[in-house]
C-alpha positions as CSV (number, residue, x, y, z in Angstrom):
1,X,56.4,22.4,-13.7
2,X,59.7,23.5,-12.5
3,X,63.0,22.4,-14.2
4,X,66.6,22.3,-13.0
5,X,69.5,22.0,-15.0
6,X,72.7,21.3,-13.7
7,X,76.5,22.5,-15.2
8,X,78.5,20.0,-16.0
9,X,79.7,18.2,-13.0
10,X,77.6,20.4,-10.7
11,X,75.0,17.2,-9.5
12,X,77.4,15.0,-8.4
13,X,77.4,17.6,-5.8
14,X,73.7,16.5,-4.5
15,X,74.1,12.4,-5.0
16,X,76.8,9.9,-5.7
17,X,75.4,8.3,-8.8
18,X,77.8,7.9,-12.1
19,X,75.6,10.8,-14.3
20,X,75.9,9.0,-17.1
21,X,73.4,6.3,-16.0
22,X,70.9,9.7,-15.7
23,X,72.2,11.6,-19.7
24,X,69.4,12.8,-21.8
25,X,66.5,11.6,-19.3
26,X,64.0,13.6,-17.7
27,X,63.5,12.8,-14.3
28,X,60.4,13.2,-11.6
29,X,61.2,14.9,-8.1
30,X,59.2,11.2,-7.0
31,X,61.3,9.1,-8.8
32,X,64.6,10.5,-7.3
33,X,64.6,11.3,-3.7
34,X,67.9,11.6,-3.2
35,X,67.6,15.4,-4.3
36,X,64.0,17.0,-3.3
37,X,62.9,14.9,-0.5
38,X,58.3,14.7,0.1
39,X,58.5,17.4,2.5
40,X,60.7,20.0,0.4
41,X,58.1,19.2,-2.6
42,X,55.3,19.3,0.2
43,X,57.2,22.8,1.2
44,X,56.6,24.4,-1.6
45,X,53.8,24.0,-3.7
46,X,52.5,24.6,-0.4
47,X,55.2,28.0,0.1
48,X,53.9,32.1,-1.0
49,X,57.8,32.4,-2.6
50,X,58.4,32.0,-5.0
51,X,59.8,28.6,-5.9
52,X,62.8,29.6,-8.0
53,X,64.0,30.8,-4.7
54,X,62.6,28.3,-2.9
55,X,64.6,25.8,-4.6
56,X,68.2,27.9,-4.8
57,X,68.2,28.1,-1.2
58,X,67.6,24.1,-0.3
59,X,70.6,23.1,-3.0
60,X,73.0,26.1,-1.6
61,X,71.9,24.3,1.4
62,X,72.7,21.2,0.2
63,X,75.9,21.9,-1.1
64,X,77.0,23.1,2.1
65,X,75.3,19.8,3.9
66,X,77.1,17.2,1.7
67,X,80.3,19.1,1.1
68,X,81.0,16.9,-2.0
69,X,84.7,18.0,-3.7
70,X,83.9,16.7,-8.0
71,X,87.4,15.9,-9.7
72,X,89.6,19.2,-9.6
73,X,91.1,17.2,-13.3
74,X,87.3,17.2,-14.4
75,X,86.4,20.2,-13.9
76,X,89.7,22.0,-14.8
77,X,88.5,19.9,-18.6
78,X,85.2,20.9,-18.7
79,X,86.1,24.5,-18.8
80,X,88.9,24.4,-20.8
81,X,86.6,22.7,-23.4
82,X,84.1,25.6,-23.1
83,X,87.3,28.5,-23.7
84,X,88.3,26.4,-26.8
85,X,84.6,26.2,-28.1
86,X,84.9,22.0,-27.8
87,X,87.6,22.7,-30.5
88,X,90.6,20.6,-28.3
89,X,91.8,16.9,-28.3
90,X,90.3,14.8,-26.2
91,X,94.2,13.2,-25.7
92,X,95.8,16.9,-24.8
93,X,92.7,17.0,-22.5
94,X,93.8,14.1,-20.8
95,X,97.2,14.2,-20.5
96,X,96.8,18.1,-19.0
97,X,94.6,16.4,-16.2
98,X,97.7,14.5,-15.5
99,X,95.5,11.1,-16.0
100,X,95.5,8.4,-19.0
101,X,93.3,8.7,-21.2
102,X,90.8,5.4,-20.0
103,X,91.0,6.8,-17.1
104,X,90.1,10.5,-18.0
105,X,87.1,9.2,-20.1
106,X,85.7,7.1,-17.4
107,X,85.9,10.0,-15.1
108,X,84.5,12.5,-17.9
109,X,81.3,10.3,-18.4
110,X,81.0,10.1,-14.3
111,X,81.0,13.2,-13.4
112,X,79.4,15.0,-16.3
113,X,77.6,12.2,-18.0
114,X,79.0,12.6,-21.6
115,X,81.8,11.6,-22.9
116,X,84.6,14.1,-23.1
117,X,84.3,13.7,-27.5
118,X,80.5,14.0,-26.8
119,X,80.9,17.0,-24.3
120,X,83.2,18.3,-26.6
121,X,80.1,17.7,-29.7
122,X,78.0,19.7,-28.2
123,X,80.0,23.0,-27.2
124,X,81.3,23.1,-30.6
125,X,77.5,23.3,-31.7
126,X,76.6,25.9,-29.3
127,X,79.8,27.6,-31.0
128,X,78.6,26.9,-34.3
129,X,74.7,28.8,-33.4
130,X,75.6,31.4,-32.1
131,X,78.1,32.3,-35.3
132,X,75.3,31.4,-36.7
133,X,72.8,34.5,-35.2
134,X,75.6,36.7,-34.7
135,X,76.6,36.0,-39.2
136,X,75.0,38.6,-41.3
137,X,76.2,36.9,-44.3
138,X,73.7,33.6,-45.8
139,X,76.5,32.6,-48.5
140,X,79.2,32.4,-46.2
141,X,78.3,29.3,-44.5
142,X,82.5,28.0,-44.8
143,X,84.0,30.6,-42.3
144,X,81.2,30.1,-40.1
145,X,82.4,26.3,-40.5
146,X,85.8,26.9,-40.5
147,X,85.3,29.3,-37.2
148,X,83.5,27.0,-35.5
149,X,85.6,23.8,-36.3
150,X,84.3,22.1,-38.9
151,X,86.5,20.6,-41.9
152,X,83.4,22.1,-44.2
153,X,79.9,23.2,-44.4
154,X,78.8,19.5,-45.0
155,X,80.2,18.5,-42.1
156,X,78.1,21.7,-40.0
157,X,75.4,21.0,-41.9
158,X,75.5,17.1,-40.4
159,X,76.2,18.2,-37.4
160,X,73.8,21.3,-36.3
161,X,71.4,18.8,-38.5
162,X,72.5,15.7,-35.9
163,X,72.1,18.2,-32.7
164,X,69.0,20.0,-33.4
165,X,67.0,18.5,-36.0
166,X,67.2,21.7,-38.3
167,X,69.2,23.0,-40.5
168,X,72.0,26.2,-40.0
169,X,69.8,28.4,-42.0
170,X,66.8,28.4,-39.7
171,X,69.7,29.3,-37.4
172,X,70.5,32.5,-39.3
173,X,67.3,33.7,-39.9
174,X,66.7,34.2,-35.7
175,X,67.7,37.6,-34.7
176,X,70.8,37.9,-32.3
177,X,69.2,39.0,-29.0
178,X,66.9,35.8,-29.3
179,X,67.8,32.9,-27.1
180,X,67.6,29.1,-29.2
181,X,65.8,26.5,-27.6
182,X,66.5,23.1,-29.0
183,X,63.9,20.7,-28.4
184,X,66.0,18.2,-30.5
185,X,68.8,16.3,-28.9
186,X,70.6,12.9,-30.1
187,X,74.3,12.2,-30.2
């Protein structure tokens, strides 16, 4: 089994389906022939080459072939949310993108699959996880919460529990260099 995960606005380079219709869904390649043709899937299965290299080559080929341009305003907003670690006002993002709030929210959801608020929550959550992993003190969760943009420790607990199924303490005990995999995801 091979999974392909796209960055925000990335999948739109290949399809013209509103991405909010696909959010949080696993899609089998045979259910989704727009991205990979049946002949490509057979070629992938029969090839002796590294499947990751074959998939990457096909995706790059399709980007050049399709030459679709995502909304630069939304790509810019996604990068701002990432740079500011999810701690950003949606109204300010809409103003930065030169769009009214309603149009900004609609376009953001169309191109990324998430509302700007949901995406900001996810980025803020990942920042909190990074801070928890790098924090060596179990008694200083309030400073982690404040630094990650949460109001207090209970707010941090609720968000981490809601988005990962674990408490912040579960992430405190992980080694700094260990990759974090979140299996439970609910907004």
